[in-house]
C-alpha positions in Angstrom: 155.1 63.4 57.2 154.6 64.5 60.8 153.1 67.9 61.5 156.4 68.9 63.1 158.3 68.3 59.9 155.6 70.0 57.9 155.9 73.2 59.8 159.7 73.0 60.1 159.8 72.6 63.9 160.6 69.7 66.1 158.3 68.6 69.0 160.3 70.3 71.7 160.3 73.7 69.8 156.5 73.5 69.4 156.1 72.8 73.2 158.4 75.6 74.2 156.7 78.1 71.8 153.2 77.0 73.1 154.4 77.4 76.7 155.8 80.9 76.1 152.5 81.9 74.4 150.5 80.4 77.3 152.6 82.3 79.9 152.1 85.6 78.0 148.4 85.1 77.7 148.0 84.0 81.3 149.9 87.0 82.5 147.8 89.3 80.2 144.7 87.9 81.8 146.1 88.4 85.3 146.1 84.8 86.5 148.7 83.0 88.5 149.5 79.5 87.5 147.4 78.3 90.5 144.6 80.7 89.6 144.4 79.5 86.0 144.5 75.9 87.1 141.6 76.5 89.6 139.6 78.4 87.0 140.1 75.5 84.5 139.0 73.0 87.1 142.3 71.2 87.5 143.9 70.5 90.8 147.5 71.7 90.4 149.1 74.9 89.1 152.3 72.8 88.8 150.7 71.3 85.7 150.4 74.8 84.2 154.1 75.4 85.0 155.2 72.2 83.2 153.3 73.2 80.1 154.7 76.8 80.2 158.3 75.4 80.4 157.6 73.0 77.5 158.2 70.0 79.7 154.9 68.3 78.9 152.6 67.9 75.9 149.1 69.0 77.0 146.1 67.1 75.9 143.6 68.5 73.4 141.1 68.8 76.3 143.6 70.8 78.3 144.3 73.1 75.4 140.6 73.7 74.8 140.2 74.5 78.6 143.0 77.0 78.4 141.5 78.6 75.3 138.1 78.9 77.0 139.4 80.1 80.3 141.8 82.7 78.8 139.4 83.6 76.0 142.1 83.2 73.5 142.2 81.6 70.0 144.1 78.5 69.0 146.1 80.6 66.6 147.2 82.9 69.4 148.5 80.1 71.5 150.3 78.4 68.6 151.8 81.6 67.2 155.4 81.1 66.3 158.0 84.0 66.2 
């Protein structure tokens, strides 16, 4: 059974929820998309935008960089309403 089926959400729902949580935490921390990308050491804020809109599935290394940069837990980014 896939993790999506196990938690009762499909892949797109998970990506959208993650993106909403990322946007909220980024705003809380006072970063623009470009500012967050720069702080994380990636070259384009556009990538942050695609994650926030649920259009891309971020890699584990990207998720960890987001967590460290925003000083936020895994649980907070994956919180589901």
